[in-house]
Each structure stands twice: as C-alpha cells, then as structure tokens.
PDB file of N, CA, C and O in Angstrom:
ATOM      1  N   MET A   1       2.917 -12.832 -11.416  1.00  0.00           N
ATOM      2  CA  MET A   1       2.484 -12.753 -10.035  1.00  0.00           C
ATOM      3  C   MET A   1       2.466 -11.287  -9.618  1.00  0.00           C
ATOM      4  O   MET A   1       3.456 -10.581  -9.810  1.00  0.00           O
ATOM      5  N   ARG A   2       1.385 -10.830  -9.063  1.00  0.00           N
ATOM      6  CA  ARG A   2       1.297  -9.445  -8.627  1.00  0.00           C
ATOM      7  C   ARG A   2       1.870  -9.281  -7.229  1.00  0.00           C
ATOM      8  O   ARG A   2       1.975 -10.240  -6.465  1.00  0.00           O
ATOM      9  N   GLY A   3       2.233  -8.060  -6.915  1.00  0.00           N
ATOM     10  CA  GLY A   3       2.750  -7.770  -5.588  1.00  0.00           C
ATOM     11  C   GLY A   3       3.482  -6.451  -5.578  1.00  0.00           C
ATOM     12  O   GLY A   3       3.669  -5.819  -6.618  1.00  0.00           O
ATOM     13  N   THR A   4       3.896  -6.039  -4.393  1.00  0.00           N
ATOM     14  CA  THR A   4       4.640  -4.809  -4.221  1.00  0.00           C
ATOM     15  C   THR A   4       5.887  -5.094  -3.413  1.00  0.00           C
ATOM     16  O   THR A   4       6.025  -6.156  -2.807  1.00  0.00           O
ATOM     17  N   ALA A   5       6.792  -4.132  -3.413  1.00  0.00           N
ATOM     18  CA  ALA A   5       8.033  -4.294  -2.652  1.00  0.00           C
ATOM     19  C   ALA A   5       8.527  -2.931  -2.219  1.00  0.00           C
ATOM     20  O   ALA A   5       8.148  -1.904  -2.784  1.00  0.00           O
ATOM     21  N   LEU A   6       9.368  -2.937  -1.220  1.00  0.00           N
ATOM     22  CA  LEU A   6      10.070  -1.734  -0.783  1.00  0.00           C
ATOM     23  C   LEU A   6      11.547  -1.947  -1.048  1.00  0.00           C
ATOM     24  O   LEU A   6      12.102  -2.987  -0.695  1.00  0.00           O
ATOM     25  N   LEU A   7      12.166  -0.994  -1.651  1.00  0.00           N
ATOM     26  CA  LEU A   7      13.590  -1.047  -1.916  1.00  0.00           C
ATOM     27  C   LEU A   7      14.198   0.187  -1.272  1.00  0.00           C
ATOM     28  O   LEU A   7      13.764   1.308  -1.539  1.00  0.00           O
ATOM     29  N   ALA A   8      15.197  -0.013  -0.426  1.00  0.00           N
ATOM     30  CA  ALA A   8      15.771   1.118   0.303  1.00  0.00           C
ATOM     31  C   ALA A   8      17.292   1.058   0.273  1.00  0.00           C
ATOM     32  O   ALA A   8      17.896  -0.010   0.178  1.00  0.00           O
ATOM     33  N   ARG A   9      17.872   2.212   0.355  1.00  0.00           N
ATOM     34  CA  ARG A   9      19.319   2.333   0.431  1.00  0.00           C
ATOM     35  C   ARG A   9      19.817   1.690   1.732  1.00  0.00           C
ATOM     36  O   ARG A   9      19.145   1.749   2.761  1.00  0.00           O
ATOM     37  N   ASN A  10      20.971   1.094   1.671  1.00  0.00           N
ATOM     38  CA  ASN A  10      21.566   0.480   2.846  1.00  0.00           C
ATOM     39  C   ASN A  10      21.693   1.522   3.962  1.00  0.00           C
ATOM     40  O   ASN A  10      22.154   2.638   3.722  1.00  0.00           O
ATOM     41  N   GLY A  11      21.290   1.164   5.156  1.00  0.00           N
ATOM     42  CA  GLY A  11      21.367   2.077   6.279  1.00  0.00           C
ATOM     43  C   GLY A  11      20.012   2.586   6.738  1.00  0.00           C
ATOM     44  O   GLY A  11      19.876   3.040   7.874  1.00  0.00           O
ATOM     45  N   PHE A  12      19.001   2.516   5.868  1.00  0.00           N
ATOM     46  CA  PHE A  12      17.649   2.884   6.288  1.00  0.00           C
ATOM     47  C   PHE A  12      17.074   1.729   7.093  1.00  0.00           C
ATOM     48  O   PHE A  12      17.265   0.564   6.742  1.00  0.00           O
ATOM     49  N   HIS A  13      16.380   2.050   8.157  1.00  0.00           N
ATOM     50  CA  HIS A  13      15.838   1.013   9.029  1.00  0.00           C
ATOM     51  C   HIS A  13      14.311   1.061   9.024  1.00  0.00           C
ATOM     52  O   HIS A  13      13.709   2.035   9.476  1.00  0.00           O
ATOM     53  N   PHE A  14      13.697   0.004   8.511  1.00  0.00           N
ATOM     54  CA  PHE A  14      12.245  -0.121   8.477  1.00  0.00           C
ATOM     55  C   PHE A  14      11.812  -1.129   9.531  1.00  0.00           C
ATOM     56  O   PHE A  14      12.469  -2.152   9.725  1.00  0.00           O
ATOM     57  N   THR A  15      10.702  -0.838  10.213  1.00  0.00           N
ATOM     58  CA  THR A  15      10.157  -1.754  11.214  1.00  0.00           C
ATOM     59  C   THR A  15       8.685  -2.005  10.908  1.00  0.00           C
ATOM     60  O   THR A  15       8.086  -1.322  10.077  1.00  0.00           O
ATOM     61  N   ASN A  16       8.113  -2.990  11.586  1.00  0.00           N
ATOM     62  CA  ASN A  16       6.682  -3.314  11.458  1.00  0.00           C
ATOM     63  C   ASN A  16       6.265  -3.525  10.007  1.00  0.00           C
ATOM     64  O   ASN A  16       5.255  -2.974   9.569  1.00  0.00           O
ATOM     65  N   ILE A  17       7.018  -4.305   9.267  1.00  0.00           N
ATOM     66  CA  ILE A  17       6.704  -4.561   7.860  1.00  0.00           C
ATOM     67  C   ILE A  17       5.586  -5.593   7.772  1.00  0.00           C
ATOM     68  O   ILE A  17       5.647  -6.648   8.404  1.00  0.00           O
ATOM     69  N   ALA A  18       4.555  -5.274   6.973  1.00  0.00           N
ATOM     70  CA  ALA A  18       3.419  -6.180   6.809  1.00  0.00           C
ATOM     71  C   ALA A  18       2.850  -6.022   5.409  1.00  0.00           C
ATOM     72  O   ALA A  18       3.012  -4.979   4.775  1.00  0.00           O
ATOM     73  N   THR A  19       2.181  -7.069   4.931  1.00  0.00           N
ATOM     74  CA  THR A  19       1.496  -7.017   3.646  1.00  0.00           C
ATOM     75  C   THR A  19       0.056  -7.474   3.836  1.00  0.00           C
ATOM     76  O   THR A  19      -0.272  -8.133   4.822  1.00  0.00           O
ATOM     77  N   ILE A  20      -0.800  -7.117   2.882  1.00  0.00           N
ATOM     78  CA  ILE A  20      -2.163  -7.620   2.907  1.00  0.00           C
ATOM     79  C   ILE A  20      -2.179  -8.946   2.150  1.00  0.00           C
ATOM     80  O   ILE A  20      -1.270  -9.211   1.364  1.00  0.00           O
ATOM     81  N   PRO A  21      -3.208  -9.795   2.373  1.00  0.00           N
ATOM     82  CA  PRO A  21      -3.221 -11.124   1.730  1.00  0.00           C
ATOM     83  C   PRO A  21      -3.077 -11.105   0.207  1.00  0.00           C
ATOM     84  O   PRO A  21      -2.454 -12.005  -0.357  1.00  0.00           O
ATOM     85  N   SER A  22      -3.640 -10.099  -0.471  1.00  0.00           N
ATOM     86  CA  SER A  22      -3.531 -10.049  -1.931  1.00  0.00           C
ATOM     87  C   SER A  22      -2.139  -9.634  -2.397  1.00  0.00           C
ATOM     88  O   SER A  22      -1.837  -9.702  -3.588  1.00  0.00           O
ATOM     89  N   ARG A  23      -1.294  -9.206  -1.468  1.00  0.00           N
ATOM     90  CA  ARG A  23       0.074  -8.743  -1.725  1.00  0.00           C
ATOM     91  C   ARG A  23       0.117  -7.510  -2.625  1.00  0.00           C
ATOM     92  O   ARG A  23       1.136  -7.237  -3.259  1.00  0.00           O
ATOM     93  N   ARG A  24      -0.975  -6.774  -2.680  1.00  0.00           N
ATOM     94  CA  ARG A  24      -1.027  -5.532  -3.452  1.00  0.00           C
ATOM     95  C   ARG A  24      -0.586  -4.334  -2.635  1.00  0.00           C
ATOM     96  O   ARG A  24      -0.479  -3.234  -3.177  1.00  0.00           O
ATOM     97  N   ALA A  25      -0.324  -4.514  -1.339  1.00  0.00           N
ATOM     98  CA  ALA A  25       0.110  -3.393  -0.498  1.00  0.00           C
ATOM     99  C   ALA A  25       1.093  -3.885   0.548  1.00  0.00           C
ATOM    100  O   ALA A  25       0.997  -5.010   1.038  1.00  0.00           O
ATOM    101  N   ILE A  26       2.043  -3.017   0.879  1.00  0.00           N
ATOM    102  CA  ILE A  26       3.030  -3.309   1.907  1.00  0.00           C
ATOM    103  C   ILE A  26       3.157  -2.048   2.766  1.00  0.00           C
ATOM    104  O   ILE A  26       3.109  -0.928   2.258  1.00  0.00           O
ATOM    105  N   THR A  27       3.318  -2.250   4.050  1.00  0.00           N
ATOM    106  CA  THR A  27       3.456  -1.122   4.960  1.00  0.00           C
ATOM    107  C   THR A  27       4.634  -1.355   5.889  1.00  0.00           C
ATOM    108  O   THR A  27       5.022  -2.491   6.161  1.00  0.00           O
ATOM    109  N   SER A  28       5.185  -0.265   6.363  1.00  0.00           N
ATOM    110  CA  SER A  28       6.271  -0.334   7.331  1.00  0.00           C
ATOM    111  C   SER A  28       6.364   1.015   8.034  1.00  0.00           C
ATOM    112  O   SER A  28       5.715   1.983   7.637  1.00  0.00           O
ATOM    113  N   ASP A  29       7.166   1.064   9.066  1.00  0.00           N
ATOM    114  CA  ASP A  29       7.453   2.323   9.752  1.00  0.00           C
ATOM    115  C   ASP A  29       8.878   2.723   9.423  1.00  0.00           C
ATOM    116  O   ASP A  29       9.788   1.895   9.441  1.00  0.00           O
ATOM    117  N   PHE A  30       9.062   3.991   9.125  1.00  0.00           N
ATOM    118  CA  PHE A  30      10.385   4.532   8.853  1.00  0.00           C
ATOM    119  C   PHE A  30      10.566   5.760   9.735  1.00  0.00           C
ATOM    120  O   PHE A  30       9.900   6.775   9.531  1.00  0.00           O
ATOM    121  N   SER A  31      11.442   5.676  10.690  1.00  0.00           N
ATOM    122  CA  SER A  31      11.690   6.765  11.637  1.00  0.00           C
ATOM    123  C   SER A  31      10.397   7.225  12.319  1.00  0.00           C
ATOM    124  O   SER A  31      10.197   8.416  12.559  1.00  0.00           O
ATOM    125  N   GLY A  32       9.522   6.254  12.626  1.00  0.00           N
ATOM    126  CA  GLY A  32       8.272   6.571  13.310  1.00  0.00           C
ATOM    127  C   GLY A  32       7.152   7.052  12.410  1.00  0.00           C
ATOM    128  O   GLY A  32       6.066   7.365  12.898  1.00  0.00           O
ATOM    129  N   ILE A  33       7.387   7.120  11.113  1.00  0.00           N
ATOM    130  CA  ILE A  33       6.363   7.559  10.162  1.00  0.00           C
ATOM    131  C   ILE A  33       5.872   6.355   9.369  1.00  0.00           C
ATOM    132  O   ILE A  33       6.679   5.658   8.754  1.00  0.00           O
ATOM    133  N   PRO A  34       4.547   6.092   9.371  1.00  0.00           N
ATOM    134  CA  PRO A  34       4.015   4.984   8.575  1.00  0.00           C
ATOM    135  C   PRO A  34       4.234   5.226   7.078  1.00  0.00           C
ATOM    136  O   PRO A  34       4.032   6.336   6.586  1.00  0.00           O
ATOM    137  N   LEU A  35       4.642   4.196   6.376  1.00  0.00           N
ATOM    138  CA  LEU A  35       4.888   4.235   4.938  1.00  0.00           C
ATOM    139  C   LEU A  35       4.045   3.144   4.301  1.00  0.00           C
ATOM    140  O   LEU A  35       4.147   1.980   4.688  1.00  0.00           O
ATOM    141  N   ILE A  36       3.213   3.504   3.329  1.00  0.00           N
ATOM    142  CA  ILE A  36       2.370   2.535   2.629  1.00  0.00           C
ATOM    143  C   ILE A  36       2.673   2.611   1.145  1.00  0.00           C
ATOM    144  O   ILE A  36       2.682   3.697   0.566  1.00  0.00           O
ATOM    145  N   LYS A  37       2.918   1.477   0.530  1.00  0.00           N
ATOM    146  CA  LYS A  37       3.141   1.379  -0.912  1.00  0.00           C
ATOM    147  C   LYS A  37       2.150   0.366  -1.440  1.00  0.00           C
ATOM    148  O   LYS A  37       1.968  -0.691  -0.835  1.00  0.00           O
ATOM    149  N   PHE A  38       1.504   0.665  -2.558  1.00  0.00           N
ATOM    150  CA  PHE A  38       0.510  -0.261  -3.076  1.00  0.00           C
ATOM    151  C   PHE A  38       0.455  -0.255  -4.596  1.00  0.00           C
ATOM    152  O   PHE A  38       0.970   0.646  -5.258  1.00  0.00           O
ATOM    153  N   TYR A  39      -0.184  -1.283  -5.121  1.00  0.00           N
ATOM    154  CA  TYR A  39      -0.428  -1.441  -6.551  1.00  0.00           C
ATOM    155  C   TYR A  39      -1.893  -1.818  -6.693  1.00  0.00           C
ATOM    156  O   TYR A  39      -2.263  -2.970  -6.465  1.00  0.00           O
ATOM    157  N   ALA A  40      -2.726  -0.861  -7.067  1.00  0.00           N
ATOM    158  CA  ALA A  40      -4.171  -1.075  -7.149  1.00  0.00           C
ATOM    159  C   ALA A  40      -4.551  -1.855  -8.396  1.00  0.00           C
ATOM    160  O   ALA A  40      -3.859  -1.779  -9.412  1.00  0.00           O
ATOM    161  N   PRO A  41      -5.648  -2.606  -8.328  1.00  0.00           N
ATOM    162  CA  PRO A  41      -6.152  -3.289  -9.520  1.00  0.00           C
ATOM    163  C   PRO A  41      -6.509  -2.269 -10.602  1.00  0.00           C
ATOM    164  O   PRO A  41      -6.794  -1.111 -10.295  1.00  0.00           O
ATOM    165  N   SER A  42      -6.495  -2.690 -11.848  1.00  0.00           N
ATOM    166  CA  SER A  42      -6.810  -1.768 -12.942  1.00  0.00           C
ATOM    167  C   SER A  42      -7.867  -2.363 -13.852  1.00  0.00           C
ATOM    168  O   SER A  42      -8.125  -3.566 -13.832  1.00  0.00           O
ATOM    169  N   GLY A  43      -8.469  -1.503 -14.644  1.00  0.00           N
ATOM    170  CA  GLY A  43      -9.435  -1.932 -15.647  1.00  0.00           C
ATOM    171  C   GLY A  43     -10.862  -1.707 -15.210  1.00  0.00           C
ATOM    172  O   GLY A  43     -11.219  -1.962 -14.059  1.00  0.00           O
ATOM    173  N   THR A  44     -11.685  -1.224 -16.138  1.00  0.00           N
ATOM    174  CA  THR A  44     -13.078  -0.952 -15.818  1.00  0.00           C
ATOM    175  C   THR A  44     -13.871  -2.225 -15.537  1.00  0.00           C
ATOM    176  O   THR A  44     -14.869  -2.177 -14.819  1.00  0.00           O
ATOM    177  N   ALA A  45     -13.453  -3.353 -16.083  1.00  0.00           N
ATOM    178  CA  ALA A  45     -14.147  -4.618 -15.850  1.00  0.00           C
ATOM    179  C   ALA A  45     -13.947  -5.123 -14.423  1.00  0.00           C
ATOM    180  O   ALA A  45     -14.679  -6.004 -13.973  1.00  0.00           O
ATOM    181  N   ARG A  46     -12.976  -4.581 -13.713  1.00  0.00           N
ATOM    182  CA  ARG A  46     -12.675  -5.022 -12.354  1.00  0.00           C
ATOM    183  C   ARG A  46     -13.156  -4.011 -11.310  1.00  0.00           C
ATOM    184  O   ARG A  46     -12.570  -3.902 -10.233  1.00  0.00           O
ATOM    185  N   ARG A  47     -14.193  -3.295 -11.621  1.00  0.00           N
ATOM    186  CA  ARG A  47     -14.674  -2.231 -10.734  1.00  0.00           C
ATOM    187  C   ARG A  47     -14.943  -2.728  -9.307  1.00  0.00           C
ATOM    188  O   ARG A  47     -14.576  -2.057  -8.342  1.00  0.00           O
ATOM    189  N   THR A  48     -15.571  -3.881  -9.170  1.00  0.00           N
ATOM    190  CA  THR A  48     -15.867  -4.435  -7.844  1.00  0.00           C
ATOM    191  C   THR A  48     -14.574  -4.734  -7.093  1.00  0.00           C
ATOM    192  O   THR A  48     -14.468  -4.440  -5.903  1.00  0.00           O
ATOM    193  N   GLU A  49     -13.603  -5.308  -7.770  1.00  0.00           N
ATOM    194  CA  GLU A  49     -12.313  -5.611  -7.153  1.00  0.00           C
ATOM    195  C   GLU A  49     -11.585  -4.328  -6.736  1.00  0.00           C
ATOM    196  O   GLU A  49     -10.948  -4.289  -5.683  1.00  0.00           O
ATOM    197  N   ILE A  50     -11.678  -3.294  -7.552  1.00  0.00           N
ATOM    198  CA  ILE A  50     -11.046  -2.007  -7.239  1.00  0.00           C
ATOM    199  C   ILE A  50     -11.689  -1.395  -6.002  1.00  0.00           C
ATOM    200  O   ILE A  50     -10.986  -0.927  -5.107  1.00  0.00           O
ATOM    201  N   GLU A  51     -13.024  -1.393  -5.944  1.00  0.00           N
ATOM    202  CA  GLU A  51     -13.728  -0.845  -4.782  1.00  0.00           C
ATOM    203  C   GLU A  51     -13.378  -1.620  -3.519  1.00  0.00           C
ATOM    204  O   GLU A  51     -13.162  -1.022  -2.465  1.00  0.00           O
ATOM    205  N   GLU A  52     -13.322  -2.932  -3.615  1.00  0.00           N
ATOM    206  CA  GLU A  52     -12.958  -3.778  -2.466  1.00  0.00           C
ATOM    207  C   GLU A  52     -11.538  -3.446  -1.995  1.00  0.00           C
ATOM    208  O   GLU A  52     -11.278  -3.377  -0.794  1.00  0.00           O
ATOM    209  N   PHE A  53     -10.637  -3.246  -2.938  1.00  0.00           N
ATOM    210  CA  PHE A  53      -9.254  -2.935  -2.587  1.00  0.00           C
ATOM    211  C   PHE A  53      -9.169  -1.633  -1.796  1.00  0.00           C
ATOM    212  O   PHE A  53      -8.565  -1.600  -0.723  1.00  0.00           O
ATOM    213  N   TYR A  54      -9.766  -0.561  -2.314  1.00  0.00           N
ATOM    214  CA  TYR A  54      -9.677   0.740  -1.648  1.00  0.00           C
ATOM    215  C   TYR A  54     -10.483   0.800  -0.352  1.00  0.00           C
ATOM    216  O   TYR A  54     -10.023   1.381   0.630  1.00  0.00           O
ATOM    217  N   ASN A  55     -11.677   0.210  -0.335  1.00  0.00           N
ATOM    218  CA  ASN A  55     -12.553   0.326   0.831  1.00  0.00           C
ATOM    219  C   ASN A  55     -12.233  -0.651   1.953  1.00  0.00           C
ATOM    220  O   ASN A  55     -12.502  -0.351   3.116  1.00  0.00           O
ATOM    221  N   SER A  56     -11.673  -1.796   1.642  1.00  0.00           N
ATOM    222  CA  SER A  56     -11.429  -2.807   2.677  1.00  0.00           C
ATOM    223  C   SER A  56      -9.949  -3.104   2.873  1.00  0.00           C
ATOM    224  O   SER A  56      -9.398  -2.876   3.950  1.00  0.00           O
ATOM    225  N   GLU A  57      -9.312  -3.615   1.828  1.00  0.00           N
ATOM    226  CA  GLU A  57      -7.926  -4.063   1.966  1.00  0.00           C
ATOM    227  C   GLU A  57      -6.976  -2.931   2.329  1.00  0.00           C
ATOM    228  O   GLU A  57      -6.249  -3.029   3.317  1.00  0.00           O
ATOM    229  N   LEU A  58      -6.974  -1.858   1.544  1.00  0.00           N
ATOM    230  CA  LEU A  58      -6.048  -0.762   1.778  1.00  0.00           C
ATOM    231  C   LEU A  58      -6.406   0.010   3.048  1.00  0.00           C
ATOM    232  O   LEU A  58      -5.522   0.537   3.722  1.00  0.00           O
ATOM    233  N   ALA A  59      -7.684   0.078   3.372  1.00  0.00           N
ATOM    234  CA  ALA A  59      -8.127   0.803   4.571  1.00  0.00           C
ATOM    235  C   ALA A  59      -7.543   0.205   5.852  1.00  0.00           C
ATOM    236  O   ALA A  59      -7.407   0.916   6.847  1.00  0.00           O
ATOM    237  N   GLU A  60      -7.198  -1.079   5.848  1.00  0.00           N
ATOM    238  CA  GLU A  60      -6.595  -1.720   7.021  1.00  0.00           C
ATOM    239  C   GLU A  60      -5.279  -1.054   7.416  1.00  0.00           C
ATOM    240  O   GLU A  60      -4.933  -1.027   8.597  1.00  0.00           O
ATOM    241  N   PHE A  61      -4.552  -0.525   6.459  1.00  0.00           N
ATOM    242  CA  PHE A  61      -3.220   0.011   6.696  1.00  0.00           C
ATOM    243  C   PHE A  61      -3.188   1.462   7.138  1.00  0.00           C
ATOM    244  O   PHE A  61      -2.159   1.930   7.624  1.00  0.00           O
ATOM    245  N   TYR A  62      -4.291   2.188   6.980  1.00  0.00           N
ATOM    246  CA  TYR A  62      -4.269   3.597   7.354  1.00  0.00           C
ATOM    247  C   TYR A  62      -4.160   3.736   8.863  1.00  0.00           C
ATOM    248  O   TYR A  62      -5.017   3.240   9.594  1.00  0.00           O
ATOM    249  N   PRO A  63      -3.126   4.399   9.334  1.00  0.00           N
ATOM    250  CA  PRO A  63      -2.980   4.587  10.776  1.00  0.00           C
ATOM    251  C   PRO A  63      -3.930   5.669  11.286  1.00  0.00           C
ATOM    252  O   PRO A  63      -4.432   6.488  10.516  1.00  0.00           O
ATOM    253  N   ALA A  64      -4.162   5.654  12.576  1.00  0.00           N
ATOM    254  CA  ALA A  64      -5.066   6.630  13.180  1.00  0.00           C
ATOM    255  C   ALA A  64      -4.435   8.019  13.271  1.00  0.00           C
ATOM    256  O   ALA A  64      -5.137   9.018  13.429  1.00  0.00           O
ATOM    257  N   SER A  65      -3.121   8.073  13.170  1.00  0.00           N
ATOM    258  CA  SER A  65      -2.456   9.368  13.315  1.00  0.00           C
ATOM    259  C   SER A  65      -1.684   9.743  12.050  1.00  0.00           C
ATOM    260  O   SER A  65      -1.391   8.899  11.204  1.00  0.00           O
ATOM    261  N   LEU A  66      -1.368  11.016  11.949  1.00  0.00           N
ATOM    262  CA  LEU A  66      -0.577  11.523  10.834  1.00  0.00           C
ATOM    263  C   LEU A  66       0.751  11.997  11.392  1.00  0.00           C
ATOM    264  O   LEU A  66       0.801  12.206  12.604  1.00  0.00           O
ATOM    265  N   PRO A  67       1.782  12.182  10.685  1.00  0.00           N
ATOM    266  CA  PRO A  67       1.920  12.128   9.232  1.00  0.00           C
ATOM    267  C   PRO A  67       1.999  10.693   8.713  1.00  0.00           C
ATOM    268  O   PRO A  67       2.221   9.745   9.466  1.00  0.00           O
ATOM    269  N   ILE A  68       1.810  10.572   7.412  1.00  0.00           N
ATOM    270  CA  ILE A  68       1.879   9.284   6.729  1.00  0.00           C
ATOM    271  C   ILE A  68       2.456   9.531   5.332  1.00  0.00           C
ATOM    272  O   ILE A  68       2.218  10.575   4.725  1.00  0.00           O
ATOM    273  N   ILE A  69       3.205   8.570   4.845  1.00  0.00           N
ATOM    274  CA  ILE A  69       3.714   8.634   3.473  1.00  0.00           C
ATOM    275  C   ILE A  69       3.029   7.506   2.718  1.00  0.00           C
ATOM    276  O   ILE A  69       3.120   6.342   3.109  1.00  0.00           O
ATOM    277  N   ILE A  70       2.344   7.853   1.637  1.00  0.00           N
ATOM    278  CA  ILE A  70       1.636   6.847   0.837  1.00  0.00           C
ATOM    279  C   ILE A  70       1.984   7.054  -0.627  1.00  0.00           C
ATOM    280  O   ILE A  70       2.022   8.182  -1.118  1.00  0.00           O
ATOM    281  N   GLY A  71       2.234   5.967  -1.305  1.00  0.00           N
ATOM    282  CA  GLY A  71       2.577   6.061  -2.713  1.00  0.00           C
ATOM    283  C   GLY A  71       2.328   4.744  -3.407  1.00  0.00           C
ATOM    284  O   GLY A  71       2.098   3.720  -2.763  1.00  0.00           O
ATOM    285  N   GLY A  72       2.374   4.775  -4.686  1.00  0.00           N
ATOM    286  CA  GLY A  72       2.174   3.558  -5.452  1.00  0.00           C
ATOM    287  C   GLY A  72       1.492   3.849  -6.764  1.00  0.00           C
ATOM    288  O   GLY A  72       1.540   4.966  -7.281  1.00  0.00           O
ATOM    289  N   ASP A  73       0.857   2.825  -7.291  1.00  0.00           N
ATOM    290  CA  ASP A  73       0.155   2.930  -8.565  1.00  0.00           C
ATOM    291  C   ASP A  73      -1.340   2.903  -8.271  1.00  0.00           C
ATOM    292  O   ASP A  73      -1.898   1.852  -7.957  1.00  0.00           O
ATOM    293  N   PHE A  74      -1.988   4.070  -8.373  1.00  0.00           N
ATOM    294  CA  PHE A  74      -3.414   4.181  -8.085  1.00  0.00           C
ATOM    295  C   PHE A  74      -4.269   3.563  -9.200  1.00  0.00           C
ATOM    296  O   PHE A  74      -5.430   3.226  -8.971  1.00  0.00           O
ATOM    297  N   ASN A  75      -3.705   3.413 -10.396  1.00  0.00           N
ATOM    298  CA  ASN A  75      -4.430   2.884 -11.554  1.00  0.00           C
ATOM    299  C   ASN A  75      -5.773   3.575 -11.746  1.00  0.00           C
ATOM    300  O   ASN A  75      -6.784   2.913 -11.979  1.00  0.00           O
ATOM    301  N   CYS A  76      -5.791   4.882 -11.651  1.00  0.00           N
ATOM    302  CA  CYS A  76      -7.015   5.663 -11.825  1.00  0.00           C
ATOM    303  C   CYS A  76      -7.142   6.114 -13.258  1.00  0.00           C
ATOM    304  O   CYS A  76      -6.147   6.333 -13.950  1.00  0.00           O
ATOM    305  N   THR A  77      -8.379   6.250 -13.695  1.00  0.00           N
ATOM    306  CA  THR A  77      -8.633   6.803 -15.017  1.00  0.00           C
ATOM    307  C   THR A  77      -9.496   8.044 -14.868  1.00  0.00           C
ATOM    308  O   THR A  77     -10.333   8.133 -13.969  1.00  0.00           O
ATOM    309  N   CYS A  78      -9.282   8.989 -15.752  1.00  0.00           N
ATOM    310  CA  CYS A  78     -10.066  10.233 -15.695  1.00  0.00           C
ATOM    311  C   CYS A  78     -11.269  10.130 -16.590  1.00  0.00           C
ATOM    312  O   CYS A  78     -12.054  11.074 -16.680  1.00  0.00           O
TER     313      CYS A  78
END
C-alpha cells in the first residue's frame, strides 16, 4: 500500500493535517509554516500518472504564501 507519513519528536505540534486522496502527499502546519511531504509515482511507463500528480494533486497543497518546507521522494530521472 502506498502512502506517506510524518514522524516527529514528542513536543512538536502540527496542525491542519491533510492528505490527498491517493495518499501520496501529506501536509500540515508547523509553527505557522506549511510542511508538505510526498512520494511521487515512478517509472517511465507511468508518465501520465506522474504529470497528473505534479500538476493536479500536489498543486492543491501549495500555499499562496511563503515560506514553505517541502520534501519527499521526487522519483526523478536525469
């Protein structure tokens, strides 16, 4: 089963936790800063799925303001 998670040291306080339907991304606020963690689809055969993920699903989580912390597995190839 695919999905992502946030693991934090005891005492850190996250708010506004949400995931996208595919469960490939999770977002939350940490001290007023948006935090996004994701696991992108991989493989050249899944090009359409990868484009959909970056252009639609993940784009939902980008806040209108900065700063932002974003991390995860981009599954990019050079």
